[in-house]
MIMI-556645 format. One record per residue: residue in three letters; x, y negated, z of N, C-alpha, C in turn. Coordinates in steps of 0.001 Angstrom, whole numbers, padded with zeros to 6 digits, always signed. Atoms other than C-alpha are relative to their C-alpha. Layout:
N
ALAXYZXYZXYZ...
END
This chain:
428
MET-000058-001454-000014+015953-253037+014535-000656+000636-001132LYS+000677-000441+001161+013386-252660+011767+000795-000214-001268HIS-000758+000229+001077+015710-254207+009291+001158+000960-000107ASN-001015-000919-000036+018571-251857+010363-000467+001345-000545ARG+000676-001217+000474+016231-248882+009776-000114-000035-001522VAL+000145+000162+001394+015463-250143+006342+001394+000141-000823LEU-001384+000014+000580+019168-250693+005626+000568+001461-000157ILE-000612-001366-000046+019995-247124+006786-000703+000910-001110VAL+000770-000781+001041+017261-245628+004563+000538-000311-001532CYS-000378+000273+001340+018519-247566+001597+001367+000601-000342ILE-001399-000593+000241+022127-246469+002011-000133+001499-000187THR+000132-001395+000148+021001-242862+002392-000567+000316-001329ILE+000666-000252+001416+018939-242990-000889+001151-000294-000997MET-001066+000232+000862+022015-244545-002556+001127+001118-000050VAL-001012-001036-000125+024339-241933-001217-000501+001298-000715CYS+000511-001132+000584+021974-238995-002190-000136-000138-001581ALA-000090+000023+001477+021497-240431-005735+001333+000055-000604GLY-001452-000166+000566+025238-240724-006171+000377+001394+000034THR-000377-001285-000193+025591-237194-004933-000610+000797-001169LEU+000762-000727+000966+022948-235886-007418+000514-000343-001360SER-000424+000331+001376+024367-237744-010383+001560+000109-000064ALA-001441-000241-000009+027991-236933-009512+000385+000944-001050GLU-000483-000855+000955+029897-235411-012228+001015+001123+000467THR-000870-001132-000526+031573-231979-011596+001220+000101-000872ASN-001211-000199+000748+035090-231731-012770+000493+001381+000232LEU-000437-001480+000060+036320-228234-013868+001165+000243-000637THR-001172-000483+000594+039561-226739-014516-000351+001234-000733VAL+000386-001098+000762+039785-223804-016826-000210+001226+000930ASP+000165-000983-001004+040226-221476-013867-001344-000031+000753GLU+001213+000233-000684+037221-222947-012063-001205+000379-000936ALA+001062-000272+000884+035091-222515-015203-000107+001431-000171VAL-000002-001528+000196+036160-218801-015571-000749+000454+001300GLN+000661-000558-001269+035075-218318-011814-001548-000128+000017LEU+001479+000328+000123+031654-219928-012369-000583+000972-001023ALA+000570-001056+001039+031076-217615-015472-000093+001310+000585LEU-000005-001390-000596+032014-214551-013603-001205+000091+001142GLU+001105-000006-001082+029532-215574-010883-001385-000104-000518ASN+001377+000377+000324+026539-216809-012859-000369+000566-001429ASN+000312-000534+001387+026744-215319-016498-001048+001080+000041LEU+001113-000858+000004+023501-213514-017232+000368+001359-000690SER-000351-001275+000674+024961-210944-019661+000881+000884+000760LEU-000910-000704-000891+027701-209984-017288-000856+000627+001151GLU+000747-000594-001161+025147-209553-014519-000859+001319-000584ARG+000679-001174+000489+023226-207072-016725+000828+001174-000190THR-001016-000886+000062+026288-205271-017417+000394+000661+001352LYS-000288-000404-001362+027023-204974-013650-001175+000908+000523VAL+001024-000841-000348+023553-203647-013048-000026+001377-000562ASP-000114-001274+000645+024033-200907-015548+001218+000990+000676MET-001178-000772-000635+027349-199949-013827-000397+000446+001376GLU+000494-000447-001413+025731-199903-010375-000925+001065-000124GLY+000910-001151+000167+023026-197581-011695+000691+001219-000249LYS-000644-001136+000222+025507-195347-012899+000892+000512+001199LYS-000595-000330-001341+027359-195456-009568-000980+000730+000866ARG+001090-000764-000846+024120-194476-007874-000299+001334-000373ALA+000254-001438+000518+023620-191539-010194+001135+000856+000343SER-001220-000827-000331+027215-190414-009571-000039+000381+001522ASP-000050-000168-001428+026905-190791-005783-001212+001072+000341ARG+001057-000874-000400+023687-188670-005901-000028+001276-000801SER-000073-001110+000933+024753-186131-008438+000024+001370+000705TRP-000124-001302-000778+025398-183417-005725-001351+000401+000317ASN+001395-000442-000536+021655-183306-004953-000527+001074-001033ASN+000345-001220+000840+021419-180700-007835+000240+001285+000742LEU-000332-001213-000712+022882-178283-005374-001024+000241+001179ILE+000931-000115-001075+020063-178860-002776-001150+001070-000414PRO+001205-000906+000249+017500-175945-002575-001305-000836-000248SER+001297+000577+000297+014106-176709-003836-001011+000631+000992VAL+000842-000536-001008+011557-176287-000897-001320-000531-000163THR+001306+000397+000119+007854-176289-001046-000852+000626+001034ALA+000891-000480-001047+005174-176034+001653-001405-000400-000375SER+001452+000171+000248+001404-175823+001421-000841+000653+000945GLY+001009-000422-000913-001690-175177+003439-001209+000199-000631SER+001210-000300+000784-005027-173707+002384-001044+000605+000989VAL+001063-000729-000651-008480-172646+003669-000972+000540-001162SER+000715-000571+001004-010621-170282+001551-001240+000899+000502HIS+001121-000896-000131-013908-168295+001478-000397+000605-001198GLY+000458-000640+001228-015002-165655-000902-001351-000526-000459THR+001274+000260+000525-017904-166211-003244-000364+001098-000898ALA+000407-001040+000914-020104-163959-005436-001282-000517-000571LEU+001250+000418+000701-022772-164816-008108-001034+001179+000036VAL+000938-001186+000086-024374-161270-008032+000213+000758+001336GLY-000060-000839-001206-025092-159376-004818+000657-000709+001084ASP-000625+000495-001191-023698-159757-001412+001453+000257+000101LEU-001462-000187-000161-020085-160201-000374+000343+001137+000906SER-000363-001140-000829-018283-157291+001101+000412-000656+001312ALA-000256+000535-001355-017686-157490+004846+001414-000610+000070GLY-001428+000423-000129-013880-158069+004278+000040-001427-000587ARG-000159+001311+000532-014617-161130+002169-000963-001044+000592ASP+001015+000863-000435-017480-162718+003972+000583-000597+001283GLU-000649+000642-001148-015165-164679+006189+000822-001206-000552TRP-000819+000975+000357-013160-167813+006174+001304+000316+000409SER-001359-000307-000421-009453-167475+006058+000924-001256-000260SER-000905+001202+000226-006686-170086+006522+001380+000560-000068GLY-001333-000394+000128-003120-169938+005819+000861-001117-000545GLY-001104+000935+000596+000052-171633+004423+000922+000840-000773SER-001066-000614+000688+002957-170897+002312+001169-000944+000107LEU-001278+000704+000021+006607-171911+002470+000953+000780-000907SER-000896-000562+000933+009016-171283-000385+001199-000716-000194ALA-001295+000636+000217+012608-172036-001079+000620+000782-001244SER-000861-000678+001067+014715-171503-004264+001135-000815-000186TRP-001283+000603+000214+018250-172176-005006+000647+000586-001252SER-000615-000523+001139+019684-171989-008324+001500-000513-000108LEU-001301+000183+000064+023419-171815-008969+000554+000277-001400SER-000505-000221+001193+025315-172187-012152+001172-000837-000306PRO-001177+000833+000263+028694-173552-013478-000532-001238-000754ALA+000493+001298+000769+026561-175951-015570-000332-001036+001064ILE+000238+001023-001015+025590-177718-012269+001257-000846+000347VAL-001292+000631-000273+029233-178326-011469+000421-000936-001126SER-000530+000828+001088+030124-179612-014903-000935-001157-000229GLY+000930+001169-000074+026961-181818-014794+000340-001119+000980ILE-000416+001021-001030+028163-183491-011696+001302-000712-000527LYS-001131+000795+000623+031527-184142-013359-000333-000879-001209GLN+000446+000726+000960+029735-185399-016264-000527-001477+000412THR+000536+001216-000507+027891-187972-014262+001006-001000+000652LYS-001077+000844-000453+030996-189152-012546+000778-000669-001116THR-000708+000614+001163+032780-189600-015864-000881-001110-000651ASP+000948+000985+000575+029787-191631-017084+000132-001317+000841TYR-000340+001235-000969+030245-193916-014019+001260-000619-000370GLU-001214+000521+000276+033889-194310-014746+000054-000767-001270SER+000200+000706+001396+032929-195264-018315-000610-001378+000168GLY+000665+001296-000308+030581-197888-016890+000893-000991+000545ILE-000885+000989-000622+033343-199433-014853+001006-000582-001130ILE-000754+000511+001154+035541-199652-017970-000871-001165-000709THR+000826+000944+000775+032611-201358-019845-000127-001295+000651TYR+000221+001233-000901+032054-203788-016967+001323-000739+000003GLU-001279+000767+000138+035772-204739-016880+000292-000587-001239GLU-000212+000570+001338+036021-205132-020576-000975-001228-000144ALA+000833+001157+000133+032885-207360-020413+000504-001220+000813LYS-000519+001121-000916+034539-209488-017682+001206-000599-000854GLN-001143+000508+000745+037713-209768-019816-000494-000774-001254ASN+000572+000646+001252+035664-210705-022953-000687-001349+000351LEU+000667+001269-000448+033694-213296-020912+001159-001082+000270GLU-001037+000935-000357+036908-214852-019596+000735-000558-001221LEU-000562+000413+001287+038458-214896-023052-001032-001119-000655GLN+000953+000852+000531+035234-216597-024322-000018-001338+000667VAL+000095+001246-000917+035209-219225-021480+001320-000799-000320ARG-001204+000751+000324+038872-220115-022088+000094-000600-001316LYS-000045+000466+001249+038646-220428-025677-000989-001187-000224ALA+000861+001087-000043+035516-222593-025315+000474-001210+000541PHE-000458+001240-000762+037134-224757-022753+001022-000733-000858TYR-001052+000778+000763+040199-225542-025092-000573-000446-001207GLN+000588+000526+001208+037926-225895-028113-000783-001363+000344ILE+000594+001198-000531+035931-228615-026119+001115-001061+000147LEU-001097+000954-000105+039320-230232-025208+000380-000451-001394LEU-000344+000421+001423+040072-230331-028928-001125-000932-000616TYR+001077+000834+000436+036698-231805-029702+000128-001356+000737ARG-000108+001228-000725+037205-234417-026990+001301-000866-000440ALA-001072+000642+000627+040642-235205-028337-000338-000744-001385ASN+000406+000403+001347+039282-235620-031770-000983-001132+000122THR+000935+001192-000162+036421-237928-030471+000953-001217+000453ASP-000760+001152-000610+039010-240102-028393+000938-000575-001233LEU-000836+000399+001134+041154-240225-031659-000768-000901-000924ILE+000858+000769+000915+038297-241530-033701-000348-001323+000673GLY+000286+001127-000728+037401-243972-030944+001104-001007-000112GLN-001181+000888+000213+040919-245301-031086+000107-000531-001358SER+000097+000364+001392+040676-245474-034812-000975-001177-000169ILE+000926+001029+000235+037559-247657-034541+000574-001270+000687GLU-000540+001179-000673+039278-250038-031970+001009-000639-000948THR-001103+000546+000954+042260-250329-034395-000802-000636-001239ALA+000644+000537+001258+039848-250874-037419-000722-001295+000452GLN+000527+001142-000524+038085-253416-035345+000989-001194+000043SER-001120+000935-000016+041236-255245-034613+000524-000499-001361ARG-000546+000317+001300+042383-255026-038126-001036-000870-000860TYR+001007+000873+000648+039052-256455-039439-000029-001413+000531GLU+000094+001296-000573+039157-259331-037015+001361-000874-000530GLN-001153+000672+000421+042761-260046-038185-000164-000411-001480ALA+000173+000300+001454+041736-259728-041857-000909-001158-000114TYR+001010+001125+000086+038731-262136-041161+000734-001211+000273ARG-000568+001289-000250+040941-264804-039736+001005-000373-001098SER-001131+000221+001147+043610-264445-042445-000786-000491-001184ALA+000730+000389+001241+040938-264628-045148-000671-001401+000209GLN+000476+001307-000161+039413-267750-043452+001051-001012-000159ALA-001149+000964+000201+042842-269349-043565+000637+000010-001273GLY-000488-000105+001439+043366-268376-047072+001362+000838-000194GLN-001153-000726+000107+046271-266156-046410-000106+001377-000653VAL+000174-001199+000681+044736-263010-047722-001248-000154-000816PRO+001330+000071+000931+042011-262340-050492-001232+000324+000884LYS+001292-000168-000662+038440-262132-049324-000257+001548+000011LEU+000154-001475+000140+038509-258531-050561+000611+000741+001189ASP-000590-000740-001109+040889-257486-047709-001084-000144+001282GLU+001027+000047-001212+038184-258653-045180-001057+000896-000251LEU+001098-000926+000260+035493-256683-046930+000552+001451+000099SER-000604-001332-000111+037765-253591-047103+000156+000421+001469ALA-000118-000203-001563+038534-253907-043351-001393+000256+000600ARG+001424-000253-000574+034812-254182-042574-000493+001445-000445VAL+000402-001407+000459+034025-251038-044780+000685+001066+000703ASP-000672-001002-000845+036736-249126-042918-000562+000176+001386LEU+000554-000014-001486+035288-250051-039535-001313+000669-000080GLU+001229-000455+000045+031702-249204-040564+000021+001580-000432ASN-000122-001317+000355+032748-245901-042198+000409+001009+001179LEU-000425-000815-001086+034252-244677-038978-001076+000232+001029LYS+001191-000164-001060+031091-245091-036843-000782+001335-000204PRO+000635-001408+000102+029193-242127-038283+000990+001245+000266SER-001011-001207-000368+032366-239991-037924+000041+000176+001466LEU-000041-000095-001531+032358-240904-034215-001189+000694+000454ARG+001288-000544-000374+028633-240012-033905+000048+001626-000163SER-000084-001451+000491+029305-236735-035714+000977+000796+001076ALA-001045-000619-000930+032432-235947-033427-000691+000124+001366GLU+000674-000118-001342+030311-236754-030271-001043+001061+000019ALA+001027-000989+000046+027453-234625-031341+000616+001402-000016GLN-000709-001275-000076+029883-231668-032010+000515+000259+001410TYR-000347-000198-001340+031285-232261-028529-001068+000323+000886MET+001127-000130-000899+027968-232351-026822-000619+001275-000246ASN+000405-001441+000211+026690-229144-028604+000960+001001+000580ALA-000976-001022-000666+029794-227262-027492-000158-000056+001354MET+000139+000171-001470+029316-228561-023995-001326+000694+000388ASP+001180-000750-000386+025725-227282-023931+000222+001488-000093SER-000313-001383+000059+026796-223973-025116+000801+000612+001122PHE-000873-000328-001092+029522-223910-022576-000709+000219+001255LYS+000742-000125-001125+027148-224608-019780-000865+001336+000101GLN+000805-001232-000003+024969-221649-020841+000976+001122+000329ILE-000867-001049-000429+027990-219358-020739+000355-000004+001389LEU-000412+000099-001413+028815-220675-017241-001258+000335+000903GLY+001117-000141-000813+025178-220131-016220-000510-001156+000807LEU+000359+001223-000679+024575-223715-015368-001238-000618-000714PRO+001134+000669+000683+021406-225775-016098+000522-001042-001039ALA-000392+000852+001047+021420-227821-019199+000261-001454+000406ASP-000056+001415-000539+021067-231162-017200+001263-000139+000976THR-001088+000222-000978+024238-230419-015142+001071-000755-000620ASP-001005+000934+000607+026843-233116-015605+001376+000666+000334ILE-001395-000631-000253+030357-231482-015911+000941-000756-001031SER-001204+000462+000836+033690-232644-017317+001111+000977+000200LEU-001077-000904-000088+036761-230618-018103+001309-000683+000182THR-001378+000667-000408+040135-231349-016593+001124+000667-000800GLY-001155-000672+000715+043104-230772-018784+000115-000606-001369THR-000266+000381+001400+044707-231491-022114+000707+001046-000697LEU-000595-001164+000653+045801-229141-024766+001463+000209+000108ASP-001543-000037-000098+049480-230047-024725+000449+000329+001439ASN-000494-000225-001302+049630-229909-020890-000326+001442+000296ASP+000374-001363-000374+047766-226611-020583+000748+001187-000728SER-000756-000946+000682+049898-224840-023134+001252+000388+000633GLY-001251-000279-000805+053036-225159-021031+001070+000617-001015THR-000963-000725+000920+055790-222888-022312-000370+001489+000018ILE+000373-001377+000135+054859-219625-023691+001097+000981-000419GLN-001127-000940+000294+057192-216628-023583-000508+001199-000666VAL+000429-001140+000791+056834-214058-026219+001086+001053-000200THR-001039-000881+000206+060201-212458-026285+000022+001063+001096GLY-000057-001091-000896+060563-209014-024616-001269+000517+000528ILE+001372-000527-000375+056784-208297-024501-000017+001388-000241ARG+000246-001474+000198+056011-204700-023967-001455+000373+000309ASN+001460-000475-000294+052662-203000-024221-000101+000998+001033VAL+000057-000918-001199+052424-201506-020790-001374+000631+000081ASN+001373-000393-000264+048761-201434-020411-000777+000187-001298GLU+000695-000185+001106+046326-200062-022952-001215-001008-000041SER+001158+001030-000032+043603-202457-024067-001271+000771+000361TYR+001333-000615-000416+040077-201782-022780-000752+000634-001194SER+000651-000601+001083+038860-200936-026263+000574+001523-000157VAL-000585-001319-000034+041364-197993-026265-000452+000850+001128SER+000237-000791-001300+040688-197039-022585-001581+000437-000280SER+001460-000253+000254+036846-197187-023566-000146+001274-000817LEU+000118-001178+000829+037371-194674-026392+000591+001242+000828ARG-000467-001139-000784+039468-192390-024130-001156+000488+000967LYS+000963-000333-000951+036740-192380-021534-001203+000624-000733SER+001195-000624+000737+034035-191761-024198+000402+001420-000385LEU-000492-001330+000311+036197-188815-025294-000256+001021+001171GLU+000069-000817-001207+036379-187505-021764-001475+000386+000291LEU+001365-000157-000307+032615-187926-021422-000611+000949-000915LEU+000537-001017+000978+031910-185919-024661+000660+001361+000502GLU-000553-001333-000471+034184-183100-023302-000742+000507+001118ALA+000857-000392-001100+032167-183059-020145-001361+000450-000432GLN+001417-000465+000476+028894-182907-021983+000142+001367-000731LYS-000251-001269+000668+030334-180033-024217+000168+001090+001090SER-000244-001015-000965+031371-178200-021043-001361+000324+000631THR+001337-000241-000514+027898-178592-019622-000785+000887-000928ALA+000889-000643+000956+026207-177473-022757+000563+001573-000094TRP-000749-001234+000095+028659-174480-022989-000377+000957+001218ASN+000324-000790-001116+027984-173390-019449-001486+000472+000030GLN+001514-000279+000123+024261-173708-019931-000340+001187-000927ALA+000401-000937+001094+024355-171542-023021+000549+001441+000281TYR-000632-001348-000058+026803-168784-022125+000392+000506+001388MET-000233-000427-001347+027301-168653-018332-001336+000383+000636PRO+001149-000423-000637+024892-166786-016077-000452-000951+000973SER+000639+000885-000987+022533-168539-013648-000490+000990+001078LEU+000438-000848-001145+021990-167101-010220-001035-000769+000699ASN+001040+000723-000768+018758-167879-008466-000570+000873+001155LEU+000395-000623-001239+017831-167159-004909-001389-000561+000386SER+001392+000565-000418+014193-167476-003790-000462+000694+001182TRP+000576-000584-001074+012338-166872-000710-001366-000703+000296ASN+001228+000533-000297+008741-167303+000239-000825+000727+001150THR+000848-000702-001094+006304-166603+003174-001377-000556-000116THR+001360+000414+000142+002510-166799+002996-000898+000585+001100PRO+000778-000521-001035+001002-166226+006374-001484-000401-000161THR+001371+000213+000104-002820-165904+006279-000808+000547+001200TYR+000658-000373-001297-005228-165872+009297-001423+000310-000300GLY+001496-000206+000268-008687-164250+008947-000851-000254+001223SER+000739+000445-001072-011420-165650+011030-000709+001098+000579SER+000767-001209-000513-013241-162303+011399+000937+000900+000642SER-000889-000972-000567-010366-160040+011818+000906-000523+001099LYS-000951+000458-000981-008472-162375+014018+001456+000438-000078GLU-001404-000562+000295-005250-161236+012493+000655-000714-001035TRP-000924+000739+000962-002353-162679+010644+000529+001021-000948THR-000560-000904+001045-001141-161155+007344+001045-000893-000613ASP-001048+000721+000724+002036-162089+005477+000524+000889-001137ASN-000499-000517+001208+003014-161225+001957+001205-000669-000560GLY-001296+000675+000462+006436-163068+001788+000923+000817-000794SER-001052-000835+000700+009330-161977-000259+001242-000788-000127PHE-001240+000563+000287+012917-162629-000970+000650+000639-001241SER-000491-000575+001249+014492-162179-004395+001381-000746-000422VAL-001319+000580+000579+017910-162530-006158-000032+000332-001504ALA+000083-000205+001404+018029-162973-009898+001178-000493-000670LEU-001134+000350+000783+020895-163101-012231-000433-000025-001530SER+000553+000167+001327+019910-164341-015757+001018-000475-001056PHE-000907+000332+001203+021624-164635-019180-000984-000384-001051LYS+000759+000363+001251+020234-166367-022217+000690+000580-001255LEU-000663-000772+001016+021171-163794-024807-000139-000485-001441ASP+000211+000640+001267+019632-165760-027756+001118-000943-000441ASN-000989+001080+000322+022479-168341-027392+001313+000579-000667TYR-001231-000676+000510+025121-165719-028455-000207+000257-001530LEU+000124-000182+001349+023654-165546-031939+000709-001181-000706PRO-000664+001059+000596+025723-167571-034430-000718-001180-000530TRP+000768+001052+000630+022776-169564-035754-000892-000636+001122SER+000847+000502-001029+021383-170517-032295+000234-001474+000132SER-000044+001499-000156+020617-174109-031402+001076-000380+001033ALA-001052+000372-000974+022952-173983-028421+001423+000023-000724ARG-001275-000056+000726+025905-173004-030710+000151-001244-000916GLU+000009+001143+000931+024935-175747-033074+000227-001272+000684GLN-000264+001225-000852+024901-178349-030279+001522-000019+000407ILE-001295-000095-000402+028330-177198-029175+001056-000372-001137ASP-000763+000251+001142+029697-177324-032639-000046-001582-000316SER+000160+001404+000271+028242-180907-032951+000953-000819+000995TYR-000967+000627-000892+030233-181854-029850+001345+000120-000375ASN-001328-000077+000548+033318-180536-031309+000351-000941-001161ASP-000219+000980+000957+032895-182675-034316+000146-001346+000597SER+000064+001352-000576+032266-185809-032260+001444-000134+000802ILE-001281-000063-000673+035444-184930-030160+001182-000244-001030THR-001118+000160+001084+037614-184666-033351-000187-001486-000490ASN+000209+001339+000525+036110-188011-034526+000479-000986+001020TYR-000502+000911-001021+036929-189774-031245+001568+000092+000102GLN-001474-000047+000056+040509-188460-031370+000621-000668-001058SER-000520+000779+001131+040962-189958-034697-000244-001487+000239GLN+000265+001364-000139+039469-193171-033632+001049-000593+001028ILE-000879+000445-001054+041754-193366-030408+001441-000259-000857THR-001242+000199+000819+044873-192844-032919-000008-001225-000693GLU+000202+001195+000765+043526-195551-035157+000086-001256+000833ALA+000102+001153-000911+042831-197932-032239+001489-000338+000564LEU-001378+000358-000487+046369-197541-030910+000870-000689-001144MET-000706+000665+001243+047853-198355-034381-000410-001317-000051ASN+000447+001255+000245+045684-201205-034696+000361-000975+001182SER-000436+000871-001222+046571-202562-031171+001416-000474-000154GLU-001309+000404+000186+050165-202463-031974+000291-000893-001113ASN-000110+001079+001105+049635-204253-035274-000398-001293+000542GLN+000525+001355-000515+047627-206873-033468+001003-000674+000844ILE-000955+000522-000836+050302-207408-030997+001108-000638-000722ARG-001119+000588+000795+053036-207983-033529-000466-001194-000779GLN+000600+001190+000773+050771-210274-035524-000202-001114+000830HIS+000157+001165-000903+049962-212338-032571+001370-000611+000436GLN-001326+000571-000399+053599-212680-031590+000591-000784-001156ARG-000610+000865+001149+054570-213798-035088-000853-001362-000115SER+000861+001270+000031+051545-216324-034920+000464-001009+001040ILE-000446+000859-001175+052764-217736-031573+001289-000614-000506GLU-001372+000613+000282+056369-218139-032888-000217-001043-001155GLN+000125+000890+001159+055162-219795-036096-000686-001261+000490SER+000709+001235-000692+052834-222105-034013+000827-000861+000792LEU-001062+000820-000729+055730-223162-031780+000897-000925-000917GLU-000782+000805+000955+057702-224082-034758-000767-001125-000626SER+000882+000988+000598+054784-225835-036313-000218-001229+000891ILE+000205+001130-000962+054292-228068-033141+001255-000828-000078ASP-001347+000858+000113+058038-229174-033170-000153-000818-001163SER+000004+000736+001402+057585-230166-036870-001162-001103+000051LEU+001102+001005+000019+054184-231942-036290+000226-001073+000987ARG-000507+001126-000872+055607-233847-033381+000893-001067-000579LEU-000856+000858+000718+058210-235263-035634-000807-000738-001006ASN+000904+000712+000956+055499-236140-038111-000642-001255+000790VAL+000721+001036-000676+053656-238138-035472+001086-001026+000281GLU-000940+000956-000258+056922-239944-034464+000285-000856-001321LEU-000201+000802+001244+057526-240870-038081-001122-000809-000409ALA+001186+000626+000207+053920-241803-038656-000108-001351+000945GLU+000103+001191-000934+054032-244117-035569+001024-001093-000403GLU-000977+000999+000414+057170-245880-036813-000475-000602-001189THR+000422+000554+001255+055806-246255-040256-001138-000912+000111TYR+001070+000817-000290+052612-247659-039009+000319-001273+000732ALA-000578+001274-000640+054347-250165-036712+000643-000870-001018MET-000579+000821+001031+056342-251208-039589-000916-000759-000925TYR+000905+000651+000893+053494-251875-041949-000839-000982+000755GLU+000848+000941-000728+051472-253504-039140+000694-001326+000203GLU-000677+001244-000036+054297-255969-038603+000139-000773-001209SER-000162+000585+001376+054777-256536-042322-001254-000743-000349TYR+001212+000441+000303+051007-257045-042754-000378-001333+000729ALA+000227+001250-000728+050878-259668-040049+000872-001125-000577LYS-000911+000966+000673+053757-261483-041920-000429-000328-001332GLY+000384+000149+001311+052009-261079-045111+000811+000470-001082THR-000746-000570+000876+054594-259070-046664-000417+001448-000476ALA+000593-001258+000265+052479-255897-046892-001501-000117-000251ASP+001473+000159+000260+048993-255392-048315-000710+000975+000976LEU+000859-000682-000936+046053-254066-046422-000078+001580-000319GLN+000085-001401+000433+045938-250734-048438+001183+000827+000621SER-001149-000619-000568+049478-249832-047232-000191+000335+001499LEU+000166-000114-001493+048542-250454-043591-001074+001077+000161ARG+001091-000932-000100+045287-248433-044018+000627+001503-000241SER-000545-001302+000395+047217-245529-045575+000987+000481+001124ALA-000916-000367-001103+049892-245619-042744-000763+000398+001224TYR+000720-000422-001111+047286-245462-040148-000768+001385-000150ASP+000551-001187+000264+045412-242715-041712+000961+001249+000223SER-001221-001070-000102+048781-240598-041876+000191+000075+001489LEU-000108-000223-001339+049102-241314-038207-001036+000710+000750SER+001180-000653-000621+045630-240200-037199+000011+001490-000346GLU-000072-001413+000459+045971-237081-039275+001186+000704+000786ALA-001161-000703-000626+049400-236275-037734-000299+000318+001482LYS+000374-000256-001460+048021-236709-034168-001024+001165+000020HIS+001023-001003-000036+044943-234552-035034+000682+001446-000256ASN-000770-001199+000307+047221-231816-036534+000758+000594+001169VAL-000673-000359-001172+049195-231657-033395-001008+000700+001010GLN+000900-000581-000935+046150-231163-031137-000558+001388-000616GLN+000462-001218+000588+044779-228524-033637+000907+001160+000081GLU-001189-001042-000159+048068-226631-033489+000139+000433+001392TYR-000002-000365-001491+048039-226657-029679-001158+000912+000269TYR+001150-000889-000146+044496-225169-029811+000352+001410-000570ASN-000395-001213+000719+045752-222498-032303+000935+000746+000881LEU-001003-000745-000812+048641-221724-029965-000624+000674+001174LEU+000771-000558-001161+046403-221332-026901-000823+001122-000376SER+000909-001074+000389+043855-219324-028670+000758+001239-000387VAL-000660-001306+000392+046248-216758-030240+000761+000588+001268SER-000554-000546-001077+048164-216410-026985-001043+000750+000946LEU+001026-000694-000776+044842-215491-025201-000333+001322-000676ASP+000340-001280+000780+044168-212939-027907+001167+001054+000310LEU-001000-000958-000284+047597-211438-027207-000060+000418+001355GLU+000190-000394-001497+047077-211294-023446-001231+001055+000060LYS+001100-000908+000002+043787-209582-024109+000457+001383-000485GLU-000494-001220+000720+045484-206984-026428+000978+000700+000967LEU-000839-000680-000881+048167-206440-023844-000639+000405+001315ASN+000774-000456-001170+045631-206078-021142+000781-000507+001332VAL-000650+000507-001263+047318-208510-018646-000684-001179+000321PRO+000804+001245-000546+045870-211345-016590+000303-001242-001013PHE-000196+001152+000882+045294-214390-018753+000797-001059+000762GLY-000955+000964-000519+048062-216923-018223+001387+000584+000270THR-001293-000689-000355+050775-214288-017841+001091-000523-000903LEU-001029+000451+000989+052578-215569-020909+000323-001404+000167TRP-000111+001313-000179+052332-219181-019813+000887-000324+001193GLN-000874+000233-001153+055199-220493-017641-000212-001602+000323
END
């Protein structure tokens, strides 16, 4: 029984250790979801938005009357002579006052607060979109680094095989000793390149974990390849139905400026109505009587100095007008820039698709050429330099294909962001 317990404990420890060291596989969509849940920068933007929502929800409290209550006990004092009979007593009392101010500026201020909250929503949604774009681009860039690392690893295996073949041929006197040395140099030169590629991959992975909000010691791997994830991209018949968040943000900023101008104008030129009421009941200890000097008042006030052409209020309103004109110009320019960006991205995608077709043919040609030289070298009818050149051409052709796949995915993401459509919409 004792041995069974020990065995169970050992199995449990092994299972737990395997669970802790297990590697998490992530697709691009899963990585995006992790970032949306854990990214610290996005969380700060969300807190700002929620603060603006709270201010918007409570903006109506400016319409609540101001109410003050107090209580007091007093006794007269005199430094010279005696107190008069009416003052030589303790008196207690209290006061209750209420005031209510009404102005068009209050209503426009409420609208301004709500507009500020709507601007915060756009800012938050834009931050989410930018984060998703960053995650997807980083994901595909890591796939590119991984493909490059794998390609160098394959080159090392090929160089190792070529060196062993050259060594055997040199020992048999079939090729010069120089071929063996050249093959050894090729093999050793590739090893630093592999270490550099691995370091680049690991550095990118560390930055990626930070974006996802994961601890640095978390073991993750990315599921996917550049050629499979690109799929078929449709760029024909694309219409700019939704404005980009950058344009929407400018429009909302313009709306907020107009609300601020309206508030400033109402404060400067519209009357303010103030209703106030107070009661101050006082009880005399000697007279045993209550007295009350309460009052109710209605006041309508104007700030006449604001009507002067050089007043600070007029200068503030003129400043708002200048800012509004500025934002209108920025919106027009942003719309033109967005249309240009869409056209440029479409052309880049079409060019990239054509390049991929051409680069694939280059890979096929390079593979056939390398196979031919490999066979000829084995027969002794081709020299080592020709074989090395053929393999370098093949490696470069494969790398160029992977690089172009990354370019295609990257520019398609930029296009989807500019169109303000869900990422992946263009991919079939």
